[in-house]
VOPAGU-2260 file (C-alpha; in pm, 1 decimal, decimal comma):
REM VOPAGU-2260
SITE   aa  ch    i         X         Y         Z
SITE  UNK   A    0     988,8    2489,3   18716,6
SITE  UNK   A    1     780,1    2467,4   18405,0
SITE  UNK   A    2     920,2    2392,9   18065,0
SITE  UNK   A    3     842,4    2742,1   17931,4
SITE  UNK   A    4    1010,0    2908,6   18228,8
SITE  UNK   A    5    1319,0    2689,7   18192,8
SITE  UNK   A    6    1337,7    2772,4   17822,5
SITE  UNK   A    7    1306,8    3144,4   17902,2
SITE  UNK   A    8    1589,8    3126,0   18155,6
SITE  UNK   A    9    1814,7    2937,4   17913,2
SITE  UNK   A   10    1737,5    3191,8   17642,2
SITE  UNK   A   11    1838,6    3482,1   17868,0
SITE  UNK   A   12    2158,2    3300,0   17967,5
SITE  UNK   A   13    2249,8    3249,9   17603,7
SITE  UNK   A   14    2189,2    3616,9   17533,6
SITE  UNK   A   15    2414,1    3714,2   17824,4
SITE  UNK   A   16    2705,5    3509,3   17687,0
SITE  UNK   A   17    2977,2    3719,8   17524,2
SITE  UNK   A   18    2970,6    3719,4   17147,4
SITE  UNK   A   19    3238,7    3508,0   16984,4
SITE  UNK   A   20    3510,4    3721,4   16828,8
SITE  UNK   A   21    3632,3    3644,3   16478,4
SITE  UNK   A   22    3940,5    3742,0   16282,1
SITE  UNK   A   23    3740,6    3948,8   16034,6
SITE  UNK   A   24    3544,8    4119,5   16314,7
SITE  UNK   A   25    3862,6    4214,6   16500,7
SITE  UNK   A   26    4022,2    4335,1   16176,5
SITE  UNK   A   27    3717,9    4548,1   16094,7
SITE  UNK   A   28    3726,0    4709,9   16439,0
SITE  UNK   A   29    4096,6    4789,0   16411,7
SITE  UNK   A   30    4046,9    4923,7   16060,2
SITE  UNK   A   31    3760,4    5148,2   16174,8
SITE  UNK   A   32    3983,9    5301,4   16444,9
SITE  UNK   A   33    4251,6    5393,2   16188,3
SITE  UNK   A   34    4163,3    5739,1   16052,0
SITE  UNK   A   35    4420,9    5727,5   15774,4
SITE  UNK   A   36    4288,5    5388,7   15664,2
SITE  UNK   A   37    3934,2    5527,0   15648,6
SITE  UNK   A   38    4063,5    5823,2   15449,4
SITE  UNK   A   39    4236,3    5584,6   15211,7
SITE  UNK   A   40    3916,7    5380,0   15176,4
SITE  UNK   A   41    3722,0    5695,6   15092,7
SITE  UNK   A   42    3981,9    5802,0   14833,7
SITE  UNK   A   43    3988,8    5457,0   14671,8
SITE  UNK   A   44    3608,3    5444,7   14665,4
SITE  UNK   A   45    3593,2    5783,5   14492,2
SITE  UNK   A   46    3850,0    5666,8   14237,1
SITE  UNK   A   47    3652,7    5349,4   14167,3
SITE  UNK   A   48    3327,8    5543,2   14123,5
SITE  UNK   A   49    3505,0    5789,2   13894,7
SITE  UNK   A   50    3639,0    5506,8   13679,9
SITE  UNK   A   51    3299,8    5335,7   13659,4
SITE  UNK   A   52    3098,9    5648,4   13580,6
SITE  UNK   A   53    3360,8    5832,0   13374,3
SITE  UNK   A   54    3124,6    5848,8   13075,6
SITE  UNK   A   55    2876,7    6048,5   13284,9
SITE  UNK   A   56    3124,7    6261,0   13482,2
SITE  UNK   A   57    3352,3    6381,2   13202,2
SITE  UNK   A   58    3208,0    6684,3   13021,4
SITE  UNK   A   59    3381,0    6596,7   12689,3
SITE  UNK   A   60    3495,0    6277,2   12515,5
SITE  UNK   A   61    3860,0    6201,4   12593,5
SITE  UNK   A   62    3955,7    6208,7   12222,5
SITE  UNK   A   63    3754,8    6518,1   12118,8
SITE  UNK   A   64    4017,1    6749,5   11968,6
SITE  UNK   A   65    3958,3    7114,6   11883,1
SITE  UNK   A   66    4274,5    7280,0   11746,3
SITE  UNK   A   67    4109,8    7622,1   11767,0
SITE  UNK   A   68    4107,3    7587,4   12147,4
SITE  UNK   A   69    4450,0    7432,1   12189,8
SITE  UNK   A   70    4664,9    7517,5   12493,7
SITE  UNK   A   71    4402,1    7714,7   12684,0
SITE  UNK   A   72    4451,1    7781,8   13053,8
SITE  UNK   A   73    4192,4    7661,3   13310,5
SITE  UNK   A   74    3860,4    7839,0   13268,0
SITE  UNK   A   75    3490,6    7796,1   13336,2
SITE  UNK   A   76    3450,3    7606,3   13009,3
SITE  UNK   A   77    3756,6    7386,7   13059,0
SITE  UNK   A   78    3824,9    7349,5   13432,3
SITE  UNK   A   79    4181,0    7220,1   13382,1
SITE  UNK   A   80    4251,5    7378,0   13046,8
SITE  UNK   A   81    4315,7    7207,7   12713,0
SITE  UNK   A   82    4617,3    7024,3   12572,9
SITE  UNK   A   83    4822,6    7083,0   12259,3
SITE  UNK   A   84    4546,9    6960,1   12025,2
SITE  UNK   A   85    4255,2    7116,6   12211,6
SITE  UNK   A   86    4138,3    6815,8   12416,1
SITE  UNK   A   87    3985,1    6884,4   12758,3
SITE  UNK   A   88    4243,6    6796,9   13026,0
SITE  UNK   A   89    3982,5    6741,3   13296,3
SITE  UNK   A   90    3796,7    6486,4   13082,5
SITE  UNK   A   91    4118,1    6303,5   12997,4
SITE  UNK   A   92    4215,0    6282,4   13364,3
SITE  UNK   A   93    3870,7    6139,1   13445,8
SITE  UNK   A   94    3907,3    5871,9   13179,0
SITE  UNK   A   95    4269,2    5819,3   13284,8
SITE  UNK   A   96    4139,0    5701,6   13621,5
SITE  UNK   A   97    3971,5    5409,4   13444,0
SITE  UNK   A   98    4289,8    5321,9   13259,8
SITE  UNK   A   99    4508,2    5341,6   13571,1
SITE  UNK   A  100    4278,5    5125,5   13782,4
SITE  UNK   A  101    4244,8    4875,4   13498,7
SITE  UNK   A  102    4621,5    4846,9   13479,8
SITE  UNK   A  103    4662,1    4819,9   13858,4
SITE  UNK   A  104    4395,1    4555,1   13906,9
SITE  UNK   A  105    4492,5    4366,7   13590,4
SITE  UNK   A  106    4859,5    4349,3   13684,2
SITE  UNK   A  107    4784,1    4226,1   14035,9
SITE  UNK   A  108    4534,4    3968,2   13904,7
SITE  UNK   A  109    4798,7    3833,3   13667,6
SITE  UNK   A  110    5061,2    3839,1   13944,9
SITE  UNK   A  111    4836,3    3634,4   14174,8
SITE  UNK   A  112    4746,2    3389,0   13898,8
SITE  UNK   A  113    5116,4    3318,4   13845,3
SITE  UNK   A  114    5251,0    3364,9   14198,9
SITE  UNK   A  115    4992,4    3168,3   14398,2
SITE  UNK   A  116    5032,6    2831,2   14218,2
SITE  UNK   A  117    5413,2    2860,4   14221,7
SITE  UNK   A  118    5411,1    2963,3   14588,1
SITE  UNK   A  119    5186,0    2668,5   14674,8
SITE  UNK   A  120    5415,3    2424,9   14497,9
SITE  UNK   A  121    5724,1    2568,0   14665,7
SITE  UNK   A  122    5570,4    2577,9   15013,4
SITE  UNK   A  123    5390,3    2244,0   15010,1
SITE  UNK   A  124    5605,4    2021,8   14790,9
SITE  UNK   A  125    5945,8    2137,8   14912,8
SITE  UNK   A  126    6259,7    1956,7   14803,3
SITE  UNK   A  127    6363,4    1983,5   14439,7
SITE  UNK   A  128    6041,7    2164,2   14342,7
SITE  UNK   A  129    6101,0    2435,0   14602,7
SITE  UNK   A  130    6465,8    2465,8   14498,9
SITE  UNK   A  131    6376,4    2507,3   14128,7
SITE  UNK   A  132    6104,4    2768,8   14193,2
SITE  UNK   A  133    6325,5    2972,6   14425,8
SITE  UNK   A  134    6609,2    2973,1   14170,6
SITE  UNK   A  135    6359,6    3091,3   13908,8
SITE  UNK   A  136    6254,1    3371,8   14145,3
SITE  UNK   A  137    6618,2    3469,4   14194,9
SITE  UNK   A  138    6674,3    3485,5   13815,9
SITE  UNK   A  139    6378,1    3723,1   13771,0
SITE  UNK   A  140    6485,0    3924,7   14077,3
SITE  UNK   A  141    6833,3    3975,5   13932,2
SITE  UNK   A  142    6683,0    4166,4   13637,9
SITE  UNK   A  143    6538,9    4511,2   13725,1
SITE  UNK   A  144    6162,0    4490,8   13685,3
SITE  UNK   A  145    6130,3    4814,7   13491,1
SITE  UNK   A  146    6407,9    4715,6   13252,3
SITE  UNK   A  147    6242,0    4381,3   13178,2
SITE  UNK   A  148    5908,3    4558,4   13121,2
SITE  UNK   A  149    6077,7    4805,7   12885,4
SITE  UNK   A  150    6235,4    4514,8   12692,8
SITE  UNK   A  151    5901,5    4336,3   12654,0
SITE  UNK   A  152    5723,0    4652,7   12541,1
SITE  UNK   A  153    6002,9    4732,9   12297,3
SITE  UNK   A  154    5950,6    4392,5   12136,6
SITE  UNK   A  155    5569,9    4366,4   12144,4
SITE  UNK   A  156    5482,8    4737,2   12136,1
SITE  UNK   A  157    5269,6    4948,2   12366,3
SITE  UNK   A  158    4900,6    4926,5   12442,3
SITE  UNK   A  159    4686,3    4848,8   12743,5
SITE  UNK   A  160    4703,7    4468,9   12718,8
SITE  UNK   A  161    5079,6    4465,3   12654,4
SITE  UNK   A  162    5142,7    4696,9   12951,7
SITE  UNK   A  163    4946,2    4467,1   13183,2
SITE  UNK   A  164    5129,9    4164,4   13042,4
SITE  UNK   A  165    5475,1    4322,8   13075,4
SITE  UNK   A  166    5417,7    4439,6   13433,7
SITE  UNK   A  167    5240,8    4120,1   13539,9
SITE  UNK   A  168    5534,7    3906,9   13427,0
SITE  UNK   A  169    5755,5    4077,9   13685,5
SITE  UNK   A  170    5494,7    4137,5   13958,7
SITE  UNK   A  171    5433,0    3772,4   14057,3
SITE  UNK   A  172    5759,9    3741,4   14252,6
SITE  UNK   A  173    5630,9    3904,9   14571,5
SITE  UNK   A  174    5315,3    3694,1   14579,3
SITE  UNK   A  175    5511,8    3374,1   14529,2
SITE  UNK   A  176    5767,0    3451,3   14801,1
SITE  UNK   A  177    5500,4    3570,1   15044,7
SITE  UNK   A  178    5283,8    3259,7   15004,4
SITE  UNK   A  179    5580,7    3025,2   15031,9
SITE  UNK   A  180    5701,2    3195,1   15350,2
SITE  UNK   A  181    5349,9    3180,2   15500,6
SITE  UNK   A  182    5314,9    2810,2   15422,7
SITE  UNK   A  183    5657,3    2723,4   15561,1
SITE  UNK   A  184    5563,4    2898,8   15885,1
SITE  UNK   A  185    5209,3    2759,1   15913,8
SITE  UNK   A  186    5279,3    2394,1   15837,0
SITE  UNK   A  187    5475,6    2357,5   16161,1
SITE  UNK   A  188    5204,0    2510,8   16379,9
SITE  UNK   A  189    5028,6    2305,5   16645,9
SITE  UNK   A  190    4689,4    2301,8   16471,5
SITE  UNK   A  191    4845,9    2158,6   16156,0
SITE  UNK   A  192    5037,4    1894,4   16350,9
SITE  UNK   A  193    4717,2    1802,9   16536,9
SITE  UNK   A  194    4524,9    1766,2   16211,0
SITE  UNK   A  195    4800,3    1544,9   16072,0
SITE  UNK   A  196    4793,3    1324,6   16384,4
SITE  UNK   A  197    4417,1    1285,2   16346,3
SITE  UNK   A  198    4470,7    1139,3   16001,8
SITE  UNK   A  199    4398,9    1438,3   15778,1
SITE  UNK   A  200    4548,5    1411,4   15432,4
SITE  UNK   A  201    4795,9    1664,1   15296,8
SITE  UNK   A  202    4535,2    1796,4   15054,1
SITE  UNK   A  203    4278,3    1846,4   15329,9
SITE  UNK   A  204    4533,3    2020,0   15552,1
SITE  UNK   A  205    4631,1    2252,0   15269,4
SITE  UNK   A  206    4272,4    2339,2   15176,7
SITE  UNK   A  207    4114,5    2356,6   15523,5
SITE  UNK   A  208    4400,4    2485,5   15741,4
SITE  UNK   A  209    4684,5    2639,1   15542,5
SITE  UNK   A  210    4525,7    2830,8   15255,5
SITE  UNK   A  211    4260,2    3017,6   15463,3
SITE  UNK   A  212    4538,0    3157,9   15682,6
SITE  UNK   A  213    4724,3    3300,2   15383,3
SITE  UNK   A  214    4432,2    3492,8   15234,4
SITE  UNK   A  215    4470,1    3804,0   15451,9
SITE  UNK   A  216    4844,0    3860,3   15374,2
SITE  UNK   A  217    4776,0    3812,6   15003,5
SITE  UNK   A  218    4490,8    4066,8   15008,9
SITE  UNK   A  219    4714,1    4319,1   15180,4
SITE  UNK   A  220    4999,2    4254,1   14936,1
SITE  UNK   A  221    4764,7    4294,0   14637,7
SITE  UNK   A  222    4622,9    4619,4   14773,3
SITE  UNK   A  223    4968,5    4765,2   14824,2
SITE  UNK   A  224    5082,1    4632,7   14484,9
SITE  UNK   A  225    4808,6    4810,7   14288,5
SITE  UNK   A  226    4957,4    5164,6   14329,4
SITE  UNK   A  227    5300,6    5024,0   14243,8
SITE  UNK   A  228    5162,4    4892,8   13914,5
SITE  UNK   A  229    4987,5    5225,1   13846,9
SITE  UNK   A  230    5309,8    5416,4   13906,6
SITE  UNK   A  231    5503,2    5175,8   13682,5
SITE  UNK   A  232    5248,8    5223,6   13402,6
SITE  UNK   A  233    5279,8    5600,6   13441,6
SITE  UNK   A  234    5657,2    5570,5   13410,1
SITE  UNK   A  235    5633,6    5353,6   13098,0
SITE  UNK   A  236    5379,2    5586,3   12937,1
SITE  UNK   A  237    5601,7    5881,7   13028,4
SITE  UNK   A  238    5881,9    5716,3   12831,1
SITE  UNK   A  239    5647,0    5659,8   12536,7
SITE  UNK   A  240    5624,0    5279,7   12570,2
SITE  UNK   A  241    5295,9    5251,4   12757,7
SITE  UNK   A  242    4939,1    5340,1   12660,2
SITE  UNK   A  243    4897,2    5450,3   12299,7
SITE  UNK   A  244    4713,1    5765,4   12191,3
SITE  UNK   A  245    4436,9    5872,0   12197,9
SITE  UNK   A  246    4366,3    5662,0   12510,1
SITE  UNK   A  247    4447,9    5888,5   12806,1
SITE  UNK   A  248    4722,7    5795,3   13048,7
SITE  UNK   A  249    4840,1    6019,0   13329,0
SITE  UNK   A  250    5203,8    5931,6   13266,6
SITE  UNK   A  251    5178,7    6004,3   12894,6
SITE  UNK   A  252    5004,2    6335,3   12972,4
SITE  UNK   A  253    5297,0    6435,5   13192,4
SITE  UNK   A  254    5544,3    6327,6   12924,7
SITE  UNK   A  255    5366,0    6525,9   12653,9
SITE  UNK   A  256    5356,8    6832,6   12881,8
SITE  UNK   A  257    5736,6    6858,6   12910,4
SITE  UNK   A  258    5765,9    7072,7   12598,4
SITE  UNK   A  259    5508,2    7321,3   12728,3
SITE  UNK   A  260    5565,5    7324,8   13103,5
SITE  UNK   A  261    5748,2    7659,1   13113,9
SITE  UNK   A  262    5430,7    7839,9   13005,7
SITE  UNK   A  263    5139,1    7598,1   13017,1
SITE  UNK   A  264    5188,2    7464,5   13368,8
SITE  UNK   A  265    4844,8    7302,9   13387,9
SITE  UNK   A  266    4935,0    7031,7   13135,6
SITE  UNK   A  267    5171,6    6861,6   13380,9
SITE  UNK   A  268    5045,3    6968,6   13721,6
SITE  UNK   A  269    4697,9    6813,8   13710,2
SITE  UNK   A  270    4793,8    6463,5   13588,8
SITE  UNK   A  271    5081,6    6461,2   13838,7
SITE  UNK   A  272    4836,6    6543,4   14118,0
SITE  UNK   A  273    4610,2    6260,5   13996,6
SITE  UNK   A  274    4897,8    6011,6   14020,9
SITE  UNK   A  275    4997,0    6140,3   14366,9
SITE  UNK   A  276    4640,7    6124,9   14504,5
SITE  UNK   A  277    4590,7    5771,9   14370,7
SITE  UNK   A  278    4919,4    5652,1   14518,4
SITE  UNK   A  279    4837,9    5815,0   14850,9
SITE  UNK   A  280    4487,5    5668,5   14872,5
SITE  UNK   A  281    4595,2    5310,9   14799,3
SITE  UNK   A  282    4893,2    5343,7   15032,9
SITE  UNK   A  283    4673,2    5456,4   15322,4
SITE  UNK   A  284    4420,6    5182,1   15245,9
SITE  UNK   A  285    4683,5    4909,5   15210,4
SITE  UNK   A  286    4865,7    5010,9   15528,8
SITE  UNK   A  287    4532,8    5013,2   15712,7
SITE  UNK   A  288    4453,3    4660,0   15595,6
SITE  UNK   A  289    4797,9    4540,5   15698,0
SITE  UNK   A  290    4762,2    4685,4   16047,1
SITE  UNK   A  291    4404,3    4556,3   16077,6
SITE  UNK   A  292    4498,6    4196,5   16001,3
SITE  UNK   A  293    4803,6    4216,1   16229,3
SITE  UNK   A  294    4690,3    4087,7   16569,8
SITE  UNK   A  295    4980,3    4266,8   16740,8
SITE  UNK   A  296    4817,9    4599,6   16647,1
SITE  UNK   A  297    4518,7    4523,2   16872,7
SITE  UNK   A  298    4537,6    4756,3   17169,8
């Protein structure tokens, strides 16, 4: 058999071999089979595009007041009506998408920046370090998160940055506990024990074997945590301790609508629907990611 023929046969044999399956590939296939997850992905994508291109989508500036057109019902000129000072409700809801997503992503980023290092120390160091970090987590857990956020905002005042700071201070607990639990489970697995027997250092084991296996649970936790942060911001703004005027916030819009709801129903209904749709989209998306990365969901 000639060399070219042998090479051709080997090439066909390699092509006939089954493709190697990967964790991300299996997760993508499971995610694609989940219709609610795809719906959530579509909803989240629309929200992200709305936040990015709010300046082009909104027909009016969010702070453009016109007292002569105050408290108008939905019409062709103002699709969702106007508020008590004549601002376009539809435009404010569009810009409110940007604010809500900024709060959600900012809070989760801060939570991960605090929770991941503390979770690593607790899970890898163990001993007195683990004991101290877990007692710190228990102290923060004993105080209701919303009450602590209200206390911080009462002291430092409202505003976008302060809201992210106040919610991020209490949001790191879940990330810390999740990462610690993952590390405690993984460090006793066979592949970690084998790496240790082969002479791998603790740093190499942590970087090459432990941390990559904790990425997926952290991504899922962050995705599910974003709507929780958005809902918390809406609650704080509803109480008057969140985003300051004239920056639009869905929660503040609902709070301001309470005095007019008996007649001007549109002031509270539309921002409430925006909150509900956002929560629903991220919940579907987060649940889909959780099921996709869970190998037991593979059928």
